Backbone as a printed PyTorch tensor [residue, N CA C, xyz], in Angstrom:
tensor([[[ -33.4950,   33.4650, -103.3690],
         [ -32.4900,   33.9680, -102.4450],
         [ -33.1730,   34.8320, -101.3810]],

        [[ -32.8440,   34.5930, -100.1010],
         [ -33.4560,   35.3830,  -99.0240],
         [ -33.0580,   36.8530,  -99.1320]],

        [[ -33.9720,   37.7200,  -98.7270],
         [ -33.6560,   39.1470,  -98.7330],
         [ -32.7800,   39.4820,  -97.5330]],

        [[ -31.9630,   40.4970,  -97.6910],
         [ -31.1070,   40.9130,  -96.5740],
         [ -31.9600,   41.4570,  -95.4320]],

        [[ -33.1210,   42.0090,  -95.7670],
         [ -34.0340,   42.5090,  -94.7380],
         [ -34.5170,   41.3560,  -93.8540]],

        [[ -34.8870,   40.2390,  -94.4870],
         [ -35.3220,   39.0670,  -93.7250],
         [ -34.1950,   38.5600,  -92.8400]],

        [[ -33.0110,   38.4630,  -93.3870],
         [ -31.8820,   37.9620,  -92.6030],
         [ -31.5750,   38.8750,  -91.4200]],

        [[ -31.6610,   40.1830,  -91.6350],
         [ -31.4290,   41.1380,  -90.5410],
         [ -32.5070,   41.0100,  -89.4650]],

        [[ -33.7660,   40.9050,  -89.9010],
         [ -34.8720,   40.7410,  -88.9440],
         [ -34.7160,   39.4430,  -88.1580]],

        [[ -34.3350,   38.3890,  -88.8650],
         [ -34.1680,   37.0830,  -88.2220],
         [ -33.0270,   37.1120,  -87.2120]],

        [[ -31.9190,   37.7430,  -87.5780],
         [ -30.7770,   37.8430,  -86.6620],
         [ -31.1560,   38.6260,  -85.4090]],

        [[ -31.8730,   39.7130,  -85.5870],
         [ -32.3000,   40.5300,  -84.4480],
         [ -33.2880,   39.7560,  -83.5650]],

        [[ -34.2220,   39.0730,  -84.2000],
         [ -35.1910,   38.2640,  -83.4610],
         [ -34.4900,   37.1560,  -82.6890]],

        [[ -33.5450,   36.4950,  -83.3150],
         [ -32.8220,   35.4020,  -82.6550],
         [ -32.0570,   35.9220,  -81.4450]],

        [[ -31.3890,   37.0530,  -81.5970],
         [ -30.6510,   37.6360,  -80.4570],
         [ -31.5970,   37.9610,  -79.3020]],

        [[ -32.7410,   38.5110,  -79.6280],
         [ -33.6780,   38.9490,  -78.5920],
         [ -34.4270,   37.7860,  -77.9370]],

        [[ -34.6880,   36.7230,  -78.6860],
         [ -35.5610,   35.6620,  -78.1860],
         [ -34.8870,   34.2900,  -78.1330]],

        [[ -33.5790,   34.2440,  -78.2280],
         [ -32.8400,   32.9870,  -78.2710],
         [ -33.2020,   32.0620,  -77.1160]],

        [[ -33.1700,   32.5650,  -75.9000],
         [ -33.4660,   31.7330,  -74.7340],
         [ -34.8880,   31.1870,  -74.7850]],

        [[ -35.8310,   32.0170,  -75.1830],
         [ -37.2160,   31.5770,  -75.2610],
         [ -37.3930,   30.5080,  -76.3360]],

        [[ -36.6860,   30.6430,  -77.4460],
         [ -36.7460,   29.6270,  -78.4980],
         [ -36.2300,   28.2860,  -77.9780]],

        [[ -35.1050,   28.3210,  -77.2640],
         [ -34.5480,   27.0810,  -76.7100],
         [ -35.4800,   26.4670,  -75.6710]],

        [[ -36.0740,   27.2950,  -74.8380],
         [ -36.9850,   26.7770,  -73.8200],
         [ -38.2260,   26.1730,  -74.4720]],

        [[ -38.7270,   26.8060,  -75.5280],
         [ -39.8670,   26.2370,  -76.2500],
         [ -39.5050,   24.8710,  -76.8200]],

        [[ -38.2950,   24.7350,  -77.3490],
         [ -37.8590,   23.4590,  -77.9260],
         [ -37.6210,   22.4130,  -76.8460]],

        [[ -37.0030,   22.7990,  -75.7470],
         [ -36.7260,   21.8150,  -74.6960],
         [ -38.0010,   21.3890,  -73.9830]],

        [[ -39.0080,   22.2430,  -73.9900],
         [ -40.2940,   21.8650,  -73.4210],
         [ -40.8800,   20.6720,  -74.1680]],

        [[ -40.5140,   20.5450,  -75.4280],
         [ -41.0140,   19.4500,  -76.2510],
         [ -40.0500,   18.2730,  -76.2540]],

        [[ -38.7700,   18.5430,  -76.4470],
         [ -37.8000,   17.4570,  -76.6240],
         [ -37.3000,   16.8610,  -75.3180]],

        [[ -37.2590,   17.6550,  -74.2600],
         [ -36.7140,   17.2390,  -72.9560],
         [ -35.2410,   16.8590,  -73.0590]],

        [[ -34.5650,   17.3660,  -74.0690],
         [ -33.1720,   17.0220,  -74.3080],
         [ -32.4650,   18.2500,  -74.8660]],

        [[ -31.3990,   18.6550,  -74.2100],
         [ -30.7040,   19.8840,  -74.5810],
         [ -30.1860,   19.8460,  -76.0120]],

        [[ -29.5120,   18.7800,  -76.3870],
         [ -28.9370,   18.7030,  -77.7290],
         [ -30.0340,   18.7280,  -78.7960]],

        [[ -31.1130,   18.0030,  -78.5620],
         [ -32.2220,   17.9890,  -79.5260],
         [ -32.8750,   19.3650,  -79.6220]],

        [[ -32.9920,   20.0440,  -78.4930],
         [ -33.5730,   21.3920,  -78.4940],
         [ -32.6930,   22.3540,  -79.2840]],

        [[ -31.3850,   22.2790,  -79.0540],
         [ -30.4660,   23.1490,  -79.7930],
         [ -30.5310,   22.8570,  -81.2850]],

        [[ -30.5780,   21.5780,  -81.6440],
         [ -30.6870,   21.1980,  -83.0540],
         [ -31.9750,   21.7330,  -83.6710]],

        [[ -33.0710,   21.6220,  -82.9230],
         [ -34.3630,   22.0830,  -83.4320],
         [ -34.3470,   23.5860,  -83.6810]],

        [[ -33.7820,   24.3400,  -82.7440],
         [ -33.7340,   25.7940,  -82.9010],
         [ -32.8490,   26.1790,  -84.0850]],

        [[ -31.6740,   25.5990,  -84.1430],
         [ -30.7690,   25.9490,  -85.2440],
         [ -31.3330,   25.5290,  -86.5960]],

        [[ -31.9500,   24.3790,  -86.6350],
         [ -32.5710,   23.9130,  -87.8660],
         [ -33.7180,   24.8390,  -88.2840]],

        [[ -34.4790,   25.3080,  -87.3060],
         [ -35.5860,   26.2210,  -87.5910],
         [ -35.0740,   27.5660,  -88.1090]],

        [[ -34.0460,   28.0890,  -87.4730],
         [ -33.4850,   29.3730,  -87.9150],
         [ -32.9510,   29.2420,  -89.3460]],

        [[ -32.2830,   28.1540,  -89.6210],
         [ -31.7700,   27.9220,  -90.9640],
         [ -32.9100,   27.8380,  -91.9770]],

        [[ -33.9540,   27.0970,  -91.6460],
         [ -35.0950,   26.9640,  -92.5550],
         [ -35.7500,   28.3130,  -92.8220]],

        [[ -35.9350,   29.1050,  -91.7810],
         [ -36.5670,   30.4120,  -91.9460],
         [ -35.6500,   31.3480,  -92.7330]],

        [[ -34.3530,   31.2230,  -92.5420],
         [ -33.4150,   32.1010,  -93.2660],
         [ -33.4340,   31.8420,  -94.7700]],

        [[ -33.9450,   30.6870,  -95.1770],
         [ -33.9870,   30.3530,  -96.5950],
         [ -35.2710,   30.7910,  -97.2870]],

        [[ -36.2010,   31.4050,  -96.5430],
         [ -37.4310,   31.9040,  -97.1540],
         [ -37.1140,   33.0510,  -98.1010]],

        [[ -37.9020,   33.1690,  -99.1490],
         [ -37.6810,   34.2530, -100.1130],
         [ -38.1670,   35.5960,  -99.5820]],

        [[ -39.2020,   35.5640,  -98.7300],
         [ -39.6920,   36.7990,  -98.1130],
         [ -40.1480,   36.5220,  -96.6880]],

        [[ -40.1510,   37.5460,  -95.8820],
         [ -40.4990,   37.4050,  -94.4670],
         [ -41.9870,   37.1350,  -94.3050]],

        [[ -42.3340,   36.2130,  -93.4070],
         [ -43.7550,   35.9920,  -93.0960],
         [ -44.3400,   37.2280,  -92.4060]],

        [[ -45.6560,   37.2850,  -92.3560],
         [ -46.3370,   38.4460,  -91.7600],
         [ -45.8930,   38.6530,  -90.3080]],

        [[ -45.8230,   37.5920,  -89.5120],
         [ -45.3730,   37.6750,  -88.1210],
         [ -44.1660,   36.7420,  -87.9810]],

        [[ -42.9910,   37.3050,  -88.1520],
         [ -41.7670,   36.5010,  -88.1720],
         [ -41.5540,   35.7580,  -86.8600]],

        [[ -41.8070,   36.3960,  -85.7280],
         [ -41.5950,   35.7440,  -84.4310],
         [ -42.5130,   34.5360,  -84.2750]],

        [[ -43.7900,   34.7140,  -84.5540],
         [ -44.7400,   33.6000,  -84.4330],
         [ -44.3550,   32.4750,  -85.3940]],

        [[ -43.9590,   32.8330,  -86.5960],
         [ -43.5770,   31.8340,  -87.5880],
         [ -42.3510,   31.0530,  -87.1160]],

        [[ -41.3600,   31.7630,  -86.5870],
         [ -40.1430,   31.1010,  -86.1120],
         [ -40.4560,   30.1570,  -84.9490]],

        [[ -41.2700,   30.5970,  -84.0100],
         [ -41.6380,   29.7240,  -82.8950],
         [ -42.3760,   28.4820,  -83.4070]],

        [[ -43.2350,   28.6490,  -84.4050],
         [ -43.9580,   27.5080,  -84.9590],
         [ -43.0010,   26.5290,  -85.6340]],

        [[ -42.0150,   27.0450,  -86.3600],
         [ -41.0330,   26.1750,  -87.0110],
         [ -40.1880,   25.4550,  -85.9610]],

        [[ -39.8140,   26.1460,  -84.8860],
         [ -39.0730,   25.5060,  -83.7970],
         [ -39.9060,   24.3700,  -83.2170]],

        [[ -41.1710,   24.6230,  -82.9900],
         [ -42.0580,   23.5820,  -82.4470],
         [ -42.1040,   22.3790,  -83.3870]],

        [[ -42.2890,   22.6330,  -84.6620],
         [ -42.3590,   21.5410,  -85.6280],
         [ -41.0620,   20.7440,  -85.6860]],

        [[ -39.9300,   21.4400,  -85.6470],
         [ -38.6290,   20.7560,  -85.6720],
         [ -38.4380,   19.9270,  -84.4040]],

        [[ -38.8760,   20.4590,  -83.2650],
         [ -38.7460,   19.7310,  -82.0030],
         [ -39.6470,   18.4950,  -81.9940]],

        [[ -40.8650,   18.6370,  -82.4910],
         [ -41.7670,   17.4860,  -82.5690],
         [ -41.2040,   16.4210,  -83.5110]],

        [[ -40.6420,   16.8600,  -84.6120],
         [ -40.0210,   15.9310,  -85.5580],
         [ -38.8380,   15.2190,  -84.8950]],

        [[ -38.0760,   15.9510,  -84.1200],
         [ -36.9410,   15.3600,  -83.4020],
         [ -37.4130,   14.2630,  -82.4580]],

        [[ -38.5260,   14.5070,  -81.7790],
         [ -39.0770,   13.4900,  -80.8670],
         [ -39.4680,   12.2290,  -81.6170]],

        [[ -40.0660,   12.3990,  -82.7580],
         [ -40.4520,   11.2270,  -83.5440],
         [ -39.2250,   10.4550,  -83.9880]],

        [[ -38.1840,   11.1810,  -84.3610],
         [ -36.9510,   10.5440,  -84.8100],
         [ -36.2480,    9.8100,  -83.6650]],

        [[ -36.3080,   10.3750,  -82.4700],
         [ -35.5670,    9.8320,  -81.3320],
         [ -36.3890,    8.8520,  -80.4940]],

        [[ -37.5750,    8.5030,  -80.9530],
         [ -38.4480,    7.5780,  -80.2300],
         [ -38.7360,    8.0610,  -78.8170]],

        [[ -38.9140,    9.3760,  -78.7100],
         [ -39.3750,   10.0120,  -77.4680],
         [ -38.4680,    9.7560,  -76.2660]],

        [[ -37.1940,   10.0610,  -76.4030],
         [ -36.2540,    9.9650,  -75.2920],
         [ -36.5470,   11.0800,  -74.3030]],

        [[ -36.6530,   10.7600,  -73.0150],
         [ -36.9240,   11.7600,  -71.9890],
         [ -35.8400,   11.6900,  -70.9260]],

        [[ -35.1820,   12.8150,  -70.7230],
         [ -34.1630,   12.9110,  -69.6830],
         [ -34.4690,   14.1460,  -68.8520]],

        [[ -35.0990,   13.9420,  -67.6920],
         [ -35.5150,   15.0660,  -66.8610],
         [ -34.3310,   15.9030,  -66.4060]],

        [[ -33.1680,   15.3060,  -66.2350],
         [ -32.0170,   16.0770,  -65.7870],
         [ -31.5530,   17.0480,  -66.8550]],

        [[ -31.8000,   16.7570,  -68.1220],
         [ -31.3970,   17.6660,  -69.1940],
         [ -32.1120,   19.0020,  -69.0420]],

        [[ -33.3850,   18.9720,  -68.6690],
         [ -34.1190,   20.2050,  -68.4970],
         [ -33.5360,   21.0100,  -67.3440]],

        [[ -33.1900,   20.3410,  -66.2680],
         [ -32.5820,   21.0260,  -65.1330],
         [ -31.2400,   21.6300,  -65.4840]],

        [[ -30.4860,   20.9620,  -66.3500],
         [ -29.2030,   21.5030,  -66.7720],
         [ -29.3650,   22.6660,  -67.7270]],

        [[ -30.4390,   22.6820,  -68.4800],
         [ -30.6270,   23.7230,  -69.4820],
         [ -31.1990,   24.9930,  -68.8730]],

        [[ -32.1310,   24.8350,  -67.9530],
         [ -32.7750,   25.9900,  -67.3410],
         [ -31.9430,   26.4240,  -66.1440]],

        [[ -31.4420,   27.6450,  -66.1940],
         [ -30.5340,   28.1650,  -65.1810],
         [ -31.3250,   28.7100,  -63.9880]],

        [[ -31.2000,   28.0310,  -62.8660],
         [ -31.8930,   28.4570,  -61.6530],
         [ -30.9780,   29.2340,  -60.7160]],

        [[ -29.7440,   29.4560,  -61.1120],
         [ -28.7690,   30.0880,  -60.2250],
         [ -29.1310,   31.5250,  -59.8630]],

        [[ -29.9220,   32.1910,  -60.6970],
         [ -30.3000,   33.5740,  -60.4140],
         [ -31.4720,   33.6700,  -59.4350]],

        [[ -32.0910,   32.5300,  -59.1600],
         [ -33.2230,   32.5290,  -58.2480],
         [ -32.7250,   32.3540,  -56.8180]],

        [[ -33.4890,   32.9150,  -55.8870],
         [ -33.0880,   32.8550,  -54.4830],
         [ -34.0080,   31.9390,  -53.7010]],

        [[ -33.4710,   31.3050,  -52.6870],
         [ -34.1750,   30.5550,  -51.6540],
         [ -35.3740,   29.7500,  -52.0870]],

        [[ -36.5490,   30.1880,  -51.5980],
         [ -37.7860,   29.4510,  -51.8220],
         [ -38.1340,   29.3450,  -53.2960]],

        [[ -37.8690,   30.4020,  -54.0650],
         [ -38.1670,   30.3820,  -55.4980],
         [ -37.3540,   29.2920,  -56.1980]],

        [[ -36.0950,   29.1630,  -55.8190],
         [ -35.2230,   28.1490,  -56.4180],
         [ -35.7120,   26.7420,  -56.0490]],

        [[ -36.0750,   26.5360,  -54.7880],
         [ -36.5770,   25.2320,  -54.3440],
         [ -37.8700,   24.8990,  -55.0790]],

        [[ -38.7670,   25.8690,  -55.1940],
         [ -40.0330,   25.6560,  -55.8930],
         [ -39.7820,   25.3110,  -57.3580]],

        [[ -38.8670,   26.0230,  -58.0030],
         [ -38.5390,   25.7550,  -59.4130],
         [ -37.9670,   24.3550,  -59.5880]],

        [[ -37.1160,   23.9380,  -58.6640],
         [ -36.5500,   22.5870,  -58.7320],
         [ -37.6430,   21.5330,  -58.5730]],

        [[ -38.5980,   21.7770,  -57.6700],
         [ -39.7060,   20.8420,  -57.4790],
         [ -40.5580,   20.7510,  -58.7490]],

        [[ -40.7940,   21.8800,  -59.3710],
         [ -41.5700,   21.8930,  -60.6140],
         [ -40.8730,   21.0430,  -61.6680]],

        [[ -39.5840,   21.2770,  -61.8640],
         [ -38.8430,   20.5180,  -62.8700],
         [ -38.8740,   19.0210,  -62.5950]],

        [[ -38.7920,   18.6300,  -61.3340],
         [ -38.8050,   17.2100,  -60.9820],
         [ -40.1710,   16.5750,  -61.2250]],

        [[ -41.2350,   17.3420,  -61.1120],
         [ -42.5870,   16.7790,  -61.1920],
         [ -43.2540,   16.9500,  -62.5580]],

        [[ -42.5970,   17.6110,  -63.4960],
         [ -43.2200,   17.8570,  -64.7930],
         [ -43.6020,   16.5810,  -65.5310]],

        [[ -42.8780,   15.5170,  -65.3130],
         [ -43.1780,   14.2660,  -66.0100],
         [ -44.5420,   13.7010,  -65.6100]],

        [[ -45.1290,   14.1930,  -64.5280],
         [ -46.4470,   13.7420,  -64.0850],
         [ -47.5890,   14.4460,  -64.8180]],

        [[ -47.2540,   15.4030,  -65.6670],
         [ -48.2690,   16.1510,  -66.4060],
         [ -48.3420,   15.6550,  -67.8380]],

        [[ -49.4540,   15.9640,  -68.5130],
         [ -49.5260,   15.5950,  -69.9220],
         [ -48.6390,   16.5490,  -70.7240]],

        [[ -48.3500,   16.1750,  -71.9510],
         [ -47.3960,   16.9170,  -72.7780],
         [ -47.7450,   18.3810,  -72.9700]],

        [[ -49.0230,   18.6890,  -73.2020],
         [ -49.4230,   20.0810,  -73.4150],
         [ -49.1990,   20.9080,  -72.1540]],

        [[ -49.5650,   20.3490,  -71.0060],
         [ -49.3710,   21.0730,  -69.7530],
         [ -47.8880,   21.2930,  -69.4870]],

        [[ -47.0620,   20.2830,  -69.7310],
         [ -45.6090,   20.4210,  -69.5520],
         [ -45.0730,   21.5650,  -70.4010]],

        [[ -45.4120,   21.5420,  -71.6770],
         [ -44.8850,   22.5420,  -72.6000],
         [ -45.2930,   23.9550,  -72.1940]],

        [[ -46.5690,   24.1270,  -71.8660],
         [ -47.0650,   25.4570,  -71.5130],
         [ -46.4050,   25.9590,  -70.2250]],

        [[ -46.3190,   25.1040,  -69.2160],
         [ -45.7040,   25.5250,  -67.9590],
         [ -44.2370,   25.9150,  -68.1550]],

        [[ -43.5060,   25.1480,  -68.9120],
         [ -42.0960,   25.4640,  -69.1420],
         [ -41.9590,   26.7780,  -69.9060]],

        [[ -42.7390,   26.9320,  -70.9590],
         [ -42.6370,   28.1640,  -71.7520],
         [ -43.0680,   29.3860,  -70.9500]],

        [[ -44.0910,   29.2320,  -70.1170],
         [ -44.6080,   30.3620,  -69.3300],
         [ -43.7000,   30.6710,  -68.1370]],

        [[ -43.3770,   29.6530,  -67.3360],
         [ -42.6350,   29.8860,  -66.1010],
         [ -41.1500,   30.1320,  -66.3160]],

        [[ -40.5510,   29.4040,  -67.2530],
         [ -39.1080,   29.5040,  -67.4320],
         [ -38.7100,   30.3160,  -68.6610]],

        [[ -39.6300,   30.4460,  -69.6110],
         [ -39.3200,   31.1860,  -70.8290],
         [ -39.9640,   32.5540,  -70.8840]],

        [[ -40.8360,   32.8500,  -69.9190],
         [ -41.5260,   34.1400,  -69.8550],
         [ -42.3170,   34.4640,  -71.1150]],

        [[ -42.8190,   33.4310,  -71.8060],
         [ -43.6650,   33.6720,  -72.9580],
         [ -45.0770,   33.9820,  -72.4820]],

        [[ -45.7760,   34.8110,  -73.2340],
         [ -47.1670,   35.1180,  -72.9240],
         [ -48.0570,   34.0010,  -73.4610]],

        [[ -49.3160,   33.9900,  -73.0420],
         [ -50.2410,   32.9890,  -73.5640],
         [ -50.4150,   33.1570,  -75.0720]],

        [[ -50.4180,   34.3890,  -75.5520],
         [ -50.5230,   34.6230,  -76.9990],
         [ -49.3140,   34.0400,  -77.7320]],

        [[ -48.1190,   34.2270,  -77.1760],
         [ -46.9160,   33.6840,  -77.8090],
         [ -46.9240,   32.1560,  -77.7790]],

        [[ -47.3520,   31.5940,  -76.6540],
         [ -47.4260,   30.1330,  -76.5470],
         [ -48.4720,   29.5990,  -77.5230]],

        [[ -49.5700,   30.3240,  -77.6680],
         [ -50.6040,   29.9210,  -78.6250],
         [ -50.0400,   29.9070,  -80.0440]],

        [[ -49.1870,   30.8620,  -80.3670],
         [ -48.5450,   30.8810,  -81.6820],
         [ -47.6420,   29.6690,  -81.8670]],

        [[ -46.9440,   29.2900,  -80.8060],
         [ -46.0370,   28.1430,  -80.8720],
         [ -46.8290,   26.8490,  -81.0490]],

        [[ -47.9060,   26.6980,  -80.2870],
         [ -48.6450,   25.4330,  -80.2820],
         [ -49.7210,   25.3540,  -81.3650]],

        [[ -50.0870,   26.4980,  -81.9130],
         [ -51.1560,   26.5040,  -82.9060],
         [ -52.5420,   26.4200,  -82.2760]],

        [[ -52.6280,   26.6620,  -80.9890],
         [ -53.9010,   26.6260,  -80.2660],
         [ -54.3490,   28.0490,  -79.9350]],

        [[ -55.5670,   28.1620,  -79.3980],
         [ -56.0780,   29.4660,  -78.9780],
         [ -55.4860,   29.8290,  -77.6190]],

        [[ -55.2990,   31.1280,  -77.3530],
         [ -54.7640,   31.5460,  -76.0460],
         [ -55.5830,   31.0310,  -74.8630]],

        [[ -56.8900,   30.9380,  -75.0050],
         [ -57.7230,   30.4250,  -73.9070],
         [ -57.4290,   28.9510,  -73.6300]],

        [[ -57.1670,   28.1830,  -74.6850],
         [ -56.8210,   26.7710,  -74.5080],
         [ -55.4910,   26.6580,  -73.7820]],

        [[ -54.5290,   27.4780,  -74.2040],
         [ -53.2090,   27.4870,  -73.5760],
         [ -53.3420,   27.8640,  -72.0980]],

        [[ -54.1510,   28.8780,  -71.8120],
         [ -54.3490,   29.3050,  -70.4190],
         [ -54.9840,   28.1870,  -69.5950]],

        [[ -55.8980,   27.4260,  -70.1980],
         [ -56.5150,   26.2960,  -69.4870],
         [ -55.4890,   25.2180,  -69.1790]],

        [[ -54.6470,   24.8900,  -70.1660],
         [ -53.5840,   23.9020,  -69.9290],
         [ -52.6810,   24.3670,  -68.7980]],

        [[ -52.3770,   25.6590,  -68.7880],
         [ -51.5080,   26.2400,  -67.7600],
         [ -52.1470,   26.0900,  -66.3770]],

        [[ -53.4090,   26.5090,  -66.2680],
         [ -54.1040,   26.4380,  -64.9710],
         [ -54.2240,   24.9930,  -64.4760]],

        [[ -54.6010,   24.0720,  -65.3760],
         [ -54.7240,   22.6710,  -64.9730],
         [ -53.3720,   22.0760,  -64.5900]],

        [[ -52.3400,   22.4160,  -65.3530],
         [ -50.9990,   21.9230,  -65.0400],
         [ -50.5050,   22.4510,  -63.7090]],

        [[ -50.7110,   23.7510,  -63.4690],
         [ -50.3070,   24.3490,  -62.1890],
         [ -51.0490,   23.7010,  -61.0300]],

        [[ -52.3560,   23.4840,  -61.2140],
         [ -53.1540,   22.8710,  -60.1490],
         [ -52.6470,   21.4610,  -59.8400]],

        [[ -52.3550,   20.6930,  -60.8760],
         [ -51.8600,   19.3330,  -60.6700],
         [ -50.4900,   19.3520,  -59.9940]],

        [[ -49.6180,   20.2790,  -60.4100],
         [ -48.3050,   20.4010,  -59.7630],
         [ -48.4520,   20.7460,  -58.2830]],

        [[ -49.3530,   21.6670,  -57.9790],
         [ -49.5740,   22.0410,  -56.5760],
         [ -50.0320,   20.8430,  -55.7650]],

        [[ -50.9310,   20.0530,  -56.3410],
         [ -51.4240,   18.8660,  -55.6380],
         [ -50.2900,   17.8610,  -55.4110]],

        [[ -49.4620,   17.6620,  -56.4230],
         [ -48.3630,   16.7120,  -56.3230],
         [ -47.3430,   17.1750,  -55.2890]],

        [[ -46.9760,   18.4370,  -55.3460],
         [ -45.9450,   18.9780,  -54.4650],
         [ -46.4110,   18.9990,  -53.0130]],

        [[ -47.7050,   19.2330,  -52.7990],
         [ -48.2140,   19.3280,  -51.4310],
         [ -48.7400,   18.0120,  -50.8910]],

        [[ -48.6740,   16.9180,  -51.6880],
         [ -49.0930,   15.6050,  -51.1790],
         [ -48.1520,   15.1640,  -50.0740]],

        [[ -48.6850,   14.6410,  -48.9870],
         [ -47.7900,   14.1350,  -47.9440],
         [ -47.0930,   12.8620,  -48.4180]],

        [[ -45.8310,   12.7310,  -48.0700],
         [ -45.0670,   11.5310,  -48.4340],
         [ -45.5910,   10.3430,  -47.6480]],

        [[ -45.6950,    9.2110,  -48.3100],
         [ -46.2090,    8.0030,  -47.6370],
         [ -45.0650,    7.1190,  -47.2300]]])
């Protein structure tokens, strides 16, 4: 039976990081419903632990990632770019920032999966490289490299002249 301390910590963590958890999941699934399922399934799985892991936040993000990856395997990798645009709220952004964010979302499919995930978690989820490293199971330097390469490729794509 889970301890009440774990459940309280998990509830507080979920309230504080809910949006980031969903963004981490949608970065992988590219589908709002699958992302929501992955997050809820992860929270449920973690709530059933007998004791809290050493780093509950990192553990929860890792479980969300695993659930999202499993969802992709189950769904035969369905990709709907508009789902990401519907999930990530750009209404609070102004002018050029909003246009730039929309361009990023439209061009993410041109990047490899790791670059997509890192850019979404960093730019739209405000996760740090250390937090993203916890989610992906990679080193922060690797995550930072994926971020830099993904950003560079996006810049090249966005600034290419139309033919």
